PyMOL Python script that loads the backbone (N, CA, C, O; Angstrom):
from pymol import cmd

cmd.read_pdbstr("""\
ATOM      1  N   MET A   1      94.946 119.407  89.982  1.00  0.00           N
ATOM      2  CA  MET A   1      95.099 120.483  89.604  1.00  0.00           C
ATOM      3  C   MET A   1      95.803 120.970  88.178  1.00  0.00           C
ATOM      4  O   MET A   1      95.538 121.954  87.487  1.00  0.00           O
ATOM      5  N   GLU A   2      96.752 119.971  87.997  1.00  0.00           N
ATOM      6  CA  GLU A   2      97.141 120.042  86.844  1.00  0.00           C
ATOM      7  C   GLU A   2      96.634 120.089  85.851  1.00  0.00           C
ATOM      8  O   GLU A   2      96.896 120.992  85.057  1.00  0.00           O
ATOM      9  N   LYS A   3      95.626 118.993  85.550  1.00  0.00           N
ATOM     10  CA  LYS A   3      94.653 118.934  84.523  1.00  0.00           C
ATOM     11  C   LYS A   3      93.846 120.341  84.141  1.00  0.00           C
ATOM     12  O   LYS A   3      93.666 120.938  83.080  1.00  0.00           O
ATOM     13  N   LEU A   4      93.493 120.554  85.367  1.00  0.00           N
ATOM     14  CA  LEU A   4      92.646 121.745  85.357  1.00  0.00           C
ATOM     15  C   LEU A   4      93.331 122.751  84.466  1.00  0.00           C
ATOM     16  O   LEU A   4      92.821 123.219  83.448  1.00  0.00           O
ATOM     17  N   LEU A   5      94.757 123.101  85.022  1.00  0.00           N
ATOM     18  CA  LEU A   5      95.283 124.408  84.568  1.00  0.00           C
ATOM     19  C   LEU A   5      95.604 124.066  83.225  1.00  0.00           C
ATOM     20  O   LEU A   5      95.474 124.858  82.292  1.00  0.00           O
ATOM     21  N   ALA A   6      96.078 122.734  83.094  1.00  0.00           N
ATOM     22  CA  ALA A   6      96.251 122.605  81.745  1.00  0.00           C
ATOM     23  C   ALA A   6      94.876 122.697  80.461  1.00  0.00           C
ATOM     24  O   ALA A   6      94.989 122.696  79.235  1.00  0.00           O
ATOM     25  N   TYR A   7      94.078 122.743  81.005  1.00  0.00           N
ATOM     26  CA  TYR A   7      92.614 122.930  80.145  1.00  0.00           C
ATOM     27  C   TYR A   7      92.494 123.944  80.225  1.00  0.00           C
ATOM     28  O   TYR A   7      92.073 124.425  79.173  1.00  0.00           O
ATOM     29  N   LEU A   8      92.678 124.771  81.136  1.00  0.00           N
ATOM     30  CA  LEU A   8      92.601 126.336  80.669  1.00  0.00           C
ATOM     31  C   LEU A   8      93.406 127.028  80.324  1.00  0.00           C
ATOM     32  O   LEU A   8      93.214 128.225  80.106  1.00  0.00           O
ATOM     33  N   ASP A   9      94.523 126.428  80.190  1.00  0.00           N
ATOM     34  CA  ASP A   9      95.574 127.032  79.429  1.00  0.00           C
ATOM     35  C   ASP A   9      95.671 126.786  77.786  1.00  0.00           C
ATOM     36  O   ASP A   9      96.448 127.259  76.957  1.00  0.00           O
ATOM     37  N   GLU A  10      94.745 126.006  77.677  1.00  0.00           N
ATOM     38  CA  GLU A  10      94.796 125.176  76.199  1.00  0.00           C
ATOM     39  C   GLU A  10      94.211 126.294  74.947  1.00  0.00           C
ATOM     40  O   GLU A  10      94.560 126.389  73.771  1.00  0.00           O
ATOM     41  N   GLU A  11      93.293 126.990  75.652  1.00  0.00           N
ATOM     42  CA  GLU A  11      92.421 127.858  74.972  1.00  0.00           C
ATOM     43  C   GLU A  11      92.023 129.101  75.858  1.00  0.00           C
ATOM     44  O   GLU A  11      91.623 129.094  77.023  1.00  0.00           O
ATOM     45  N   ARG A  12      92.270 130.364  74.859  1.00  0.00           N
ATOM     46  CA  ARG A  12      92.135 131.644  75.605  1.00  0.00           C
ATOM     47  C   ARG A  12      90.645 131.633  75.834  1.00  0.00           C
ATOM     48  O   ARG A  12      89.826 131.194  75.027  1.00  0.00           O
ATOM     49  N   GLY A  13      90.386 132.135  76.960  1.00  0.00           N
ATOM     50  CA  GLY A  13      88.777 132.526  77.876  1.00  0.00           C
ATOM     51  C   GLY A  13      88.454 131.561  78.533  1.00  0.00           C
ATOM     52  O   GLY A  13      87.542 131.855  79.305  1.00  0.00           O
ATOM     53  N   ARG A  14      88.805 130.408  78.607  1.00  0.00           N
ATOM     54  CA  ARG A  14      88.657 129.220  79.122  1.00  0.00           C
ATOM     55  C   ARG A  14      88.325 129.162  80.735  1.00  0.00           C
ATOM     56  O   ARG A  14      87.461 128.508  81.321  1.00  0.00           O
ATOM     57  N   ARG A  15      89.379 130.132  81.280  1.00  0.00           N
ATOM     58  CA  ARG A  15      89.282 130.640  82.582  1.00  0.00           C
ATOM     59  C   ARG A  15      88.130 131.367  83.111  1.00  0.00           C
ATOM     60  O   ARG A  15      87.642 131.116  84.213  1.00  0.00           O
ATOM     61  N   ASN A  16      87.609 132.457  82.152  1.00  0.00           N
ATOM     62  CA  ASN A  16      86.615 133.149  82.453  1.00  0.00           C
ATOM     63  C   ASN A  16      85.233 132.413  82.028  1.00  0.00           C
ATOM     64  O   ASN A  16      84.200 132.935  82.448  1.00  0.00           O
ATOM     65  N   GLU A  17      85.132 131.335  81.291  1.00  0.00           N
ATOM     66  CA  GLU A  17      83.891 130.803  80.902  1.00  0.00           C
ATOM     67  C   GLU A  17      83.660 129.804  82.025  1.00  0.00           C
ATOM     68  O   GLU A  17      82.517 129.402  82.242  1.00  0.00           O
ATOM     69  N   LEU A  18      84.915 129.297  82.902  1.00  0.00           N
ATOM     70  CA  LEU A  18      84.483 128.666  84.108  1.00  0.00           C
ATOM     71  C   LEU A  18      84.124 129.057  85.007  1.00  0.00           C
ATOM     72  O   LEU A  18      83.260 128.522  85.701  1.00  0.00           O
ATOM     73  N   ALA A  19      84.743 130.200  85.266  1.00  0.00           N
ATOM     74  CA  ALA A  19      84.411 131.367  86.543  1.00  0.00           C
ATOM     75  C   ALA A  19      82.813 131.732  86.560  1.00  0.00           C
ATOM     76  O   ALA A  19      82.029 131.784  87.508  1.00  0.00           O
ATOM     77  N   ALA A  20      82.622 131.962  85.175  1.00  0.00           N
ATOM     78  CA  ALA A  20      81.226 132.622  85.218  1.00  0.00           C
ATOM     79  C   ALA A  20      80.337 131.297  85.432  1.00  0.00           C
ATOM     80  O   ALA A  20      79.432 131.297  86.267  1.00  0.00           O
ATOM     81  N   ALA A  21      80.619 130.211  84.676  1.00  0.00           N
ATOM     82  CA  ALA A  21      79.784 129.097  84.916  1.00  0.00           C
ATOM     83  C   ALA A  21      79.485 128.979  86.597  1.00  0.00           C
ATOM     84  O   ALA A  21      78.368 128.890  87.108  1.00  0.00           O
ATOM     85  N   LEU A  22      80.682 129.002  87.248  1.00  0.00           N
ATOM     86  CA  LEU A  22      80.729 128.869  89.070  1.00  0.00           C
ATOM     87  C   LEU A  22      80.098 129.735  89.476  1.00  0.00           C
ATOM     88  O   LEU A  22      79.531 129.573  90.557  1.00  0.00           O
ATOM     89  N   GLY A  23      79.935 131.219  88.623  1.00  0.00           N
ATOM     90  CA  GLY A  23      79.614 132.261  89.675  1.00  0.00           C
ATOM     91  C   GLY A  23      80.604 132.815  90.171  1.00  0.00           C
ATOM     92  O   GLY A  23      80.358 133.417  91.217  1.00  0.00           O
ATOM     93  N   ILE A  24      81.897 132.851  89.733  1.00  0.00           N
ATOM     94  CA  ILE A  24      83.177 133.315  90.391  1.00  0.00           C
ATOM     95  C   ILE A  24      84.005 134.089  89.807  1.00  0.00           C
ATOM     96  O   ILE A  24      84.087 133.976  88.584  1.00  0.00           O
ATOM     97  N   PHE A  25      84.867 135.104  90.505  1.00  0.00           N
ATOM     98  CA  PHE A  25      85.926 135.595  89.194  1.00  0.00           C
ATOM     99  C   PHE A  25      87.120 134.733  88.904  1.00  0.00           C
ATOM    100  O   PHE A  25      87.554 133.826  89.614  1.00  0.00           O
ATOM    101  N   PRO A  26      87.513 135.088  87.931  1.00  0.00           N
ATOM    102  CA  PRO A  26      88.731 134.066  87.472  1.00  0.00           C
ATOM    103  C   PRO A  26      89.579 134.424  88.284  1.00  0.00           C
ATOM    104  O   PRO A  26      90.326 133.452  88.393  1.00  0.00           O
ATOM    105  N   SER A  27      90.082 135.552  89.198  1.00  0.00           N
ATOM    106  CA  SER A  27      91.061 135.270  89.683  1.00  0.00           C
ATOM    107  C   SER A  27      91.036 134.356  91.109  1.00  0.00           C
ATOM    108  O   SER A  27      92.064 134.175  91.761  1.00  0.00           O
ATOM    109  N   ALA A  28      89.679 133.787  91.516  1.00  0.00           N
ATOM    110  CA  ALA A  28      89.687 133.018  92.416  1.00  0.00           C
ATOM    111  C   ALA A  28      90.219 131.358  92.003  1.00  0.00           C
ATOM    112  O   ALA A  28      90.736 130.508  92.728  1.00  0.00           O
ATOM    113  N   ILE A  29      89.957 131.326  90.944  1.00  0.00           N
ATOM    114  CA  ILE A  29      90.517 130.177  90.137  1.00  0.00           C
ATOM    115  C   ILE A  29      91.862 129.937  90.294  1.00  0.00           C
ATOM    116  O   ILE A  29      92.195 128.766  90.473  1.00  0.00           O
ATOM    117  N   SER A  30      93.005 131.094  90.257  1.00  0.00           N
ATOM    118  CA  SER A  30      93.934 130.973  90.202  1.00  0.00           C
ATOM    119  C   SER A  30      94.642 130.973  91.883  1.00  0.00           C
ATOM    120  O   SER A  30      95.814 130.684  92.123  1.00  0.00           O
ATOM    121  N   GLN A  31      93.707 131.330  92.814  1.00  0.00           N
ATOM    122  CA  GLN A  31      93.924 130.832  93.820  1.00  0.00           C
ATOM    123  C   GLN A  31      94.038 129.624  94.661  1.00  0.00           C
ATOM    124  O   GLN A  31      94.504 129.676  95.799  1.00  0.00           O
ATOM    125  N   TRP A  32      93.662 128.653  94.169  1.00  0.00           N
ATOM    126  CA  TRP A  32      93.316 127.461  94.367  1.00  0.00           C
ATOM    127  C   TRP A  32      94.493 126.709  94.134  1.00  0.00           C
ATOM    128  O   TRP A  32      94.994 126.692  93.009  1.00  0.00           O
ATOM    129  N   LYS A  33      95.143 125.882  95.391  1.00  0.00           N
ATOM    130  CA  LYS A  33      95.657 125.045  95.442  1.00  0.00           C
ATOM    131  C   LYS A  33      95.443 123.454  95.112  1.00  0.00           C
ATOM    132  O   LYS A  33      96.331 122.637  94.870  1.00  0.00           O
ATOM    133  N   LYS A  34      94.463 123.301  95.151  1.00  0.00           N
ATOM    134  CA  LYS A  34      93.733 122.270  94.823  1.00  0.00           C
ATOM    135  C   LYS A  34      92.088 122.382  94.634  1.00  0.00           C
ATOM    136  O   LYS A  34      91.471 122.829  95.601  1.00  0.00           O
ATOM    137  N   VAL A  35      91.417 122.045  93.579  1.00  0.00           N
ATOM    138  CA  VAL A  35      90.088 122.212  93.232  1.00  0.00           C
ATOM    139  C   VAL A  35      89.203 122.063  94.336  1.00  0.00           C
ATOM    140  O   VAL A  35      89.202 120.905  94.754  1.00  0.00           O
ATOM    141  N   PRO A  36      88.607 122.677  94.822  1.00  0.00           N
ATOM    142  CA  PRO A  36      87.673 122.867  96.179  1.00  0.00           C
ATOM    143  C   PRO A  36      86.597 121.360  96.136  1.00  0.00           C
ATOM    144  O   PRO A  36      86.049 120.936  95.118  1.00  0.00           O
ATOM    145  N   ALA A  37      86.540 120.998  96.952  1.00  0.00           N
ATOM    146  CA  ALA A  37      85.762 119.563  96.990  1.00  0.00           C
ATOM    147  C   ALA A  37      83.984 120.121  96.643  1.00  0.00           C
ATOM    148  O   ALA A  37      83.202 119.637  95.824  1.00  0.00           O
ATOM    149  N   GLU A  38      83.857 120.790  97.194  1.00  0.00           N
ATOM    150  CA  GLU A  38      82.440 121.518  97.041  1.00  0.00           C
ATOM    151  C   GLU A  38      82.292 122.130  95.230  1.00  0.00           C
ATOM    152  O   GLU A  38      81.159 122.360  94.810  1.00  0.00           O
ATOM    153  N   ARG A  39      83.217 122.288  94.524  1.00  0.00           N
ATOM    154  CA  ARG A  39      82.905 122.449  93.058  1.00  0.00           C
ATOM    155  C   ARG A  39      83.680 121.133  92.203  1.00  0.00           C
ATOM    156  O   ARG A  39      83.760 121.356  90.995  1.00  0.00           O
ATOM    157  N   LEU A  40      83.987 120.427  92.443  1.00  0.00           N
ATOM    158  CA  LEU A  40      84.243 119.075  91.706  1.00  0.00           C
ATOM    159  C   LEU A  40      83.234 118.865  90.826  1.00  0.00           C
ATOM    160  O   LEU A  40      83.568 119.219  89.695  1.00  0.00           O
ATOM    161  N   GLY A  41      81.840 118.317  90.908  1.00  0.00           N
ATOM    162  CA  GLY A  41      81.084 118.189  89.986  1.00  0.00           C
ATOM    163  C   GLY A  41      80.776 119.105  88.924  1.00  0.00           C
ATOM    164  O   GLY A  41      80.643 118.665  87.782  1.00  0.00           O
ATOM    165  N   ASP A  42      80.629 120.498  89.204  1.00  0.00           N
ATOM    166  CA  ASP A  42      80.371 121.343  88.526  1.00  0.00           C
ATOM    167  C   ASP A  42      81.906 121.549  87.481  1.00  0.00           C
ATOM    168  O   ASP A  42      81.850 121.867  86.293  1.00  0.00           O
ATOM    169  N   ILE A  43      82.842 121.359  88.029  1.00  0.00           N
ATOM    170  CA  ILE A  43      84.065 121.482  87.334  1.00  0.00           C
ATOM    171  C   ILE A  43      83.839 120.316  86.048  1.00  0.00           C
ATOM    172  O   ILE A  43      83.652 120.360  84.833  1.00  0.00           O
ATOM    173  N   SER A  44      83.964 119.383  86.990  1.00  0.00           N
ATOM    174  CA  SER A  44      84.039 118.128  86.309  1.00  0.00           C
ATOM    175  C   SER A  44      82.953 118.185  84.604  1.00  0.00           C
ATOM    176  O   SER A  44      83.393 118.178  83.454  1.00  0.00           O
ATOM    177  N   ARG A  45      81.698 118.230  84.999  1.00  0.00           N
ATOM    178  CA  ARG A  45      80.769 118.794  84.017  1.00  0.00           C
ATOM    179  C   ARG A  45      81.084 119.540  83.418  1.00  0.00           C
ATOM    180  O   ARG A  45      81.035 119.019  82.304  1.00  0.00           O
ATOM    181  N   PHE A  46      81.520 120.803  83.260  1.00  0.00           N
ATOM    182  CA  PHE A  46      81.737 121.838  82.405  1.00  0.00           C
ATOM    183  C   PHE A  46      83.301 121.503  81.906  1.00  0.00           C
ATOM    184  O   PHE A  46      83.653 122.282  81.020  1.00  0.00           O
ATOM    185  N   THR A  47      84.192 120.639  82.232  1.00  0.00           N
ATOM    186  CA  THR A  47      85.575 120.576  81.547  1.00  0.00           C
ATOM    187  C   THR A  47      85.740 119.149  80.861  1.00  0.00           C
ATOM    188  O   THR A  47      86.426 118.849  79.883  1.00  0.00           O
ATOM    189  N   GLY A  48      84.844 118.286  81.723  1.00  0.00           N
ATOM    190  CA  GLY A  48      84.775 116.795  80.988  1.00  0.00           C
ATOM    191  C   GLY A  48      85.959 115.972  81.591  1.00  0.00           C
ATOM    192  O   GLY A  48      86.091 114.759  81.430  1.00  0.00           O
ATOM    193  N   ILE A  49      86.911 116.873  82.391  1.00  0.00           N
ATOM    194  CA  ILE A  49      87.808 116.173  83.354  1.00  0.00           C
ATOM    195  C   ILE A  49      87.140 115.202  84.177  1.00  0.00           C
ATOM    196  O   ILE A  49      86.033 115.565  84.574  1.00  0.00           O
ATOM    197  N   PRO A  50      87.605 113.827  84.609  1.00  0.00           N
ATOM    198  CA  PRO A  50      87.077 113.290  85.442  1.00  0.00           C
ATOM    199  C   PRO A  50      87.504 113.199  86.788  1.00  0.00           C
ATOM    200  O   PRO A  50      88.710 113.177  87.032  1.00  0.00           O
ATOM    201  N   LEU A  51      86.495 113.133  87.869  1.00  0.00           N
ATOM    202  CA  LEU A  51      86.603 113.692  89.386  1.00  0.00           C
ATOM    203  C   LEU A  51      88.023 113.111  89.680  1.00  0.00           C
ATOM    204  O   LEU A  51      88.832 113.731  90.371  1.00  0.00           O
ATOM    205  N   GLU A  52      88.284 111.913  89.135  1.00  0.00           N
ATOM    206  CA  GLU A  52      89.177 111.323  89.852  1.00  0.00           C
ATOM    207  C   GLU A  52      90.823 112.216  89.320  1.00  0.00           C
ATOM    208  O   GLU A  52      91.836 112.332  90.011  1.00  0.00           O
ATOM    209  N   GLU A  53      90.662 112.579  88.318  1.00  0.00           N
ATOM    210  CA  GLU A  53      91.957 113.577  87.596  1.00  0.00           C
ATOM    211  C   GLU A  53      91.580 114.540  88.203  1.00  0.00           C
ATOM    212  O   GLU A  53      92.683 115.055  88.386  1.00  0.00           O
ATOM    213  N   LEU A  54      90.727 115.359  88.779  1.00  0.00           N
ATOM    214  CA  LEU A  54      90.827 116.529  89.127  1.00  0.00           C
ATOM    215  C   LEU A  54      91.351 116.664  90.422  1.00  0.00           C
ATOM    216  O   LEU A  54      92.227 117.512  90.591  1.00  0.00           O
ATOM    217  N   ARG A  55      90.856 115.770  91.656  1.00  0.00           N
ATOM    218  CA  ARG A  55      91.481 115.110  92.925  1.00  0.00           C
ATOM    219  C   ARG A  55      91.816 113.810  93.128  1.00  0.00           C
ATOM    220  O   ARG A  55      91.049 113.068  93.741  1.00  0.00           O
ATOM    221  N   PRO A  56      92.891 113.419  92.683  1.00  0.00           N
ATOM    222  CA  PRO A  56      92.928 111.878  92.733  1.00  0.00           C
ATOM    223  C   PRO A  56      93.356 111.825  94.404  1.00  0.00           C
ATOM    224  O   PRO A  56      93.358 110.668  94.825  1.00  0.00           O
ATOM    225  N   ASP A  57      93.659 112.695  95.262  1.00  0.00           N
ATOM    226  CA  ASP A  57      93.636 112.515  96.612  1.00  0.00           C
ATOM    227  C   ASP A  57      92.280 112.198  97.417  1.00  0.00           C
ATOM    228  O   ASP A  57      92.311 111.656  98.522  1.00  0.00           O
ATOM    229  N   ILE A  58      91.415 112.473  96.952  1.00  0.00           N
ATOM    230  CA  ILE A  58      90.067 112.320  97.328  1.00  0.00           C
ATOM    231  C   ILE A  58      89.352 110.977  96.423  1.00  0.00           C
ATOM    232  O   ILE A  58      88.335 110.392  96.796  1.00  0.00           O
ATOM    233  N   PHE A  59      89.845 110.768  95.624  1.00  0.00           N
ATOM    234  CA  PHE A  59      89.341 109.222  94.771  1.00  0.00           C
ATOM    235  C   PHE A  59      90.557 108.567  94.194  1.00  0.00           C
ATOM    236  O   PHE A  59      90.824 108.492  92.995  1.00  0.00           O
ATOM    237  N   ALA A  60      91.209 108.137  95.117  1.00  0.00           N
ATOM    238  CA  ALA A  60      92.389 107.120  94.705  1.00  0.00           C
ATOM    239  C   ALA A  60      91.570 106.187  94.411  1.00  0.00           C
ATOM    240  O   ALA A  60      90.444 106.084  94.898  1.00  0.00           O
ATOM    241  N   LYS A  61      92.072 105.427  93.587  1.00  0.00           N
ATOM    242  CA  LYS A  61      91.457 104.004  93.352  1.00  0.00           C
ATOM    243  C   LYS A  61      92.316 102.919  93.987  1.00  0.00           C
ATOM    244  O   LYS A  61      93.533 102.916  93.803  1.00  0.00           O
ATOM    245  N   ALA A  62      91.510 101.697  94.973  1.00  0.00           N
ATOM    246  CA  ALA A  62      92.080 100.980  95.675  1.00  0.00           C
ATOM    247  C   ALA A  62      92.655  99.896  94.211  1.00  0.00           C
ATOM    248  O   ALA A  62      92.167  99.929  93.082  1.00  0.00           O
ATOM    249  N   THR A  63      93.722  99.063  94.651  1.00  0.00           N
ATOM    250  CA  THR A  63      93.972  98.080  93.694  1.00  0.00           C
ATOM    251  C   THR A  63      92.591  97.126  93.961  1.00  0.00           C
ATOM    252  O   THR A  63      91.749  97.369  94.826  1.00  0.00           O
ATOM    253  N   PRO A  64      92.564  96.173  93.171  1.00  0.00           N
ATOM    254  CA  PRO A  64      91.157  95.006  93.326  1.00  0.00           C
ATOM    255  C   PRO A  64      92.019  93.955  94.367  1.00  0.00           C
ATOM    256  O   PRO A  64      91.524  93.442  95.371  1.00  0.00           O
ATOM    257  N   ASP A  65      93.133  93.796  93.991  1.00  0.00           N
ATOM    258  CA  ASP A  65      94.051  93.010  94.994  1.00  0.00           C
ATOM    259  C   ASP A  65      94.498  93.463  96.503  1.00  0.00           C
ATOM    260  O   ASP A  65      94.718  92.640  97.392  1.00  0.00           O
ATOM    261  N   SER A  66      94.581  94.571  96.636  1.00  0.00           N
ATOM    262  CA  SER A  66      95.387  94.942  97.680  1.00  0.00           C
ATOM    263  C   SER A  66      94.219  95.027  98.862  1.00  0.00           C
ATOM    264  O   SER A  66      94.638  95.051 100.019  1.00  0.00           O
ATOM    265  N   GLY A  67      92.883  95.071  98.664  1.00  0.00           N
ATOM    266  CA  GLY A  67      91.930  95.116  99.918  1.00  0.00           C
ATOM    267  C   GLY A  67      91.755  96.596 100.609  1.00  0.00           C
ATOM    268  O   GLY A  67      90.902  96.831 101.465  1.00  0.00           O
ATOM    269  N   GLU A  68      92.730  97.591 100.087  1.00  0.00           N
ATOM    270  CA  GLU A  68      92.890  98.808 100.968  1.00  0.00           C
ATOM    271  C   GLU A  68      91.706  99.761 100.167  1.00  0.00           C
ATOM    272  O   GLU A  68      91.413  99.723  98.972  1.00  0.00           O
ATOM    273  N   LEU A  69      91.254 100.443 101.019  1.00  0.00           N
ATOM    274  CA  LEU A  69      90.687 101.772 100.672  1.00  0.00           C
ATOM    275  C   LEU A  69      91.008 102.901 100.607  1.00  0.00           C
ATOM    276  O   LEU A  69      92.121 102.930 101.132  1.00  0.00           O
ATOM    277  N   PRO A  70      90.655 104.223 100.185  1.00  0.00           N
ATOM    278  CA  PRO A  70      91.400 105.447 100.001  1.00  0.00           C
ATOM    279  C   PRO A  70      91.573 105.771 101.495  1.00  0.00           C
ATOM    280  O   PRO A  70      90.639 105.423 102.218  1.00  0.00           O
ATOM    281  N   ALA A  71      92.781 106.473 102.156  1.00  0.00           N
ATOM    282  CA  ALA A  71      92.661 106.876 103.121  1.00  0.00           C
ATOM    283  C   ALA A  71      91.616 107.409 103.645  1.00  0.00           C
ATOM    284  O   ALA A  71      91.182 106.934 104.694  1.00  0.00           O
ATOM    285  N   ASP A  72      90.983 108.508 103.035  1.00  0.00           N
ATOM    286  CA  ASP A  72      89.757 108.988 103.304  1.00  0.00           C
ATOM    287  C   ASP A  72      88.494 108.666 103.056  1.00  0.00           C
ATOM    288  O   ASP A  72      87.648 109.504 102.744  1.00  0.00           O
ATOM    289  N   ALA A  73      88.221 107.158 103.204  1.00  0.00           N
ATOM    290  CA  ALA A  73      87.320 106.603 102.590  1.00  0.00           C
ATOM    291  C   ALA A  73      86.631 106.657 104.252  1.00  0.00           C
ATOM    292  O   ALA A  73      87.407 106.438 105.182  1.00  0.00           O
ATOM    293  N   PRO A  74      85.292 106.929 104.525  1.00  0.00           N
ATOM    294  CA  PRO A  74      84.572 106.976 105.936  1.00  0.00           C
ATOM    295  C   PRO A  74      84.914 105.581 106.915  1.00  0.00           C
ATOM    296  O   PRO A  74      85.033 104.401 106.583  1.00  0.00           O
ATOM    297  N   ALA A  75      85.018 106.250 108.265  1.00  0.00           N
ATOM    298  CA  ALA A  75      85.487 105.375 109.132  1.00  0.00           C
ATOM    299  C   ALA A  75      84.683 104.119 108.844  1.00  0.00           C
ATOM    300  O   ALA A  75      85.382 103.107 108.795  1.00  0.00           O
ATOM    301  N   ALA A  76      83.730 103.987 108.696  1.00  0.00           N
ATOM    302  CA  ALA A  76      82.915 102.874 108.886  1.00  0.00           C
ATOM    303  C   ALA A  76      83.263 101.884 107.811  1.00  0.00           C
ATOM    304  O   ALA A  76      83.291 100.656 107.901  1.00  0.00           O
ATOM    305  N   GLU A  77      83.497 102.576 106.876  1.00  0.00           N
ATOM    306  CA  GLU A  77      83.976 101.369 105.736  1.00  0.00           C
ATOM    307  C   GLU A  77      85.470 101.145 106.029  1.00  0.00           C
ATOM    308  O   GLU A  77      85.937 100.250 105.324  1.00  0.00           O
ATOM    309  N   GLN A  78      86.340 101.706 106.870  1.00  0.00           N
ATOM    310  CA  GLN A  78      87.202 101.326 107.108  1.00  0.00           C
ATOM    311  C   GLN A  78      88.055 100.116 107.997  1.00  0.00           C
ATOM    312  O   GLN A  78      89.079  99.439 107.913  1.00  0.00           O
ATOM    313  N   ALA A  79      86.819 100.354 108.954  1.00  0.00           N
ATOM    314  CA  ALA A  79      86.738  99.368 110.095  1.00  0.00           C
ATOM    315  C   ALA A  79      86.279  98.308 109.689  1.00  0.00           C
ATOM    316  O   ALA A  79      86.553  97.306 110.350  1.00  0.00           O
ATOM    317  N   SER A  80      85.414  98.164 108.451  1.00  0.00           N
ATOM    318  CA  SER A  80      84.791  97.016 108.094  1.00  0.00           C
ATOM    319  C   SER A  80      85.332  96.347 106.905  1.00  0.00           C
ATOM    320  O   SER A  80      85.481  95.138 106.728  1.00  0.00           O
ATOM    321  N   GLY A  81      85.650  97.501 105.972  1.00  0.00           N
ATOM    322  CA  GLY A  81      86.593  96.988 104.916  1.00  0.00           C
ATOM    323  C   GLY A  81      85.525  96.719 103.787  1.00  0.00           C
ATOM    324  O   GLY A  81      85.783  95.946 102.865  1.00  0.00           O
ATOM    325  N   GLU A  82      84.160  97.464 103.895  1.00  0.00           N
ATOM    326  CA  GLU A  82      83.382  97.282 102.989  1.00  0.00           C
ATOM    327  C   GLU A  82      82.524  98.569 102.712  1.00  0.00           C
ATOM    328  O   GLU A  82      82.419  99.312 103.687  1.00  0.00           O
ATOM    329  N   ALA A  83      81.914  98.954 101.600  1.00  0.00           N
ATOM    330  CA  ALA A  83      81.325 100.136 101.381  1.00  0.00           C
ATOM    331  C   ALA A  83      80.057 100.073 101.700  1.00  0.00           C
ATOM    332  O   ALA A  83      79.376  99.146 101.261  1.00  0.00           O
ATOM    333  N   ALA A  84      79.481 101.100 102.568  1.00  0.00           N
ATOM    334  CA  ALA A  84      77.962 101.474 103.046  1.00  0.00           C
ATOM    335  C   ALA A  84      77.274 101.364 102.329  1.00  0.00           C
ATOM    336  O   ALA A  84      76.091 101.614 102.564  1.00  0.00           O
TER     337      ALA A  84
END
""", "prot")
cmd.dss("prot")
cmd.show_as("cartoon", "prot")
cmd.util.cbc("prot")
cmd.orient("prot")
C-alpha cells in the first residue's frame, strides 16, 4: 500500500484518475488498508507498480535456495513443494 500511496501523492489528481479507471469513488481508495486482491491487476496496469510491490504479502518471493513457498501458496503446492 505504501508504493500506491506514494504514487498517488506524487501528482495531484492521480487518486481521482485511478478511482475513475476502477469505477469507484476516490474516498474508497482512502479506506483501504491493503490493495484489494480483486483490483491488483487493474491497479498494477494503471500505475505501473508491480504486483509484488502492491501486495508483497501475496506475492512474496521464495529464495531459490530455501525451497520455501509463500505461506499463502495453494495447499497442493505446499504439500508437494511443486507448482501445480
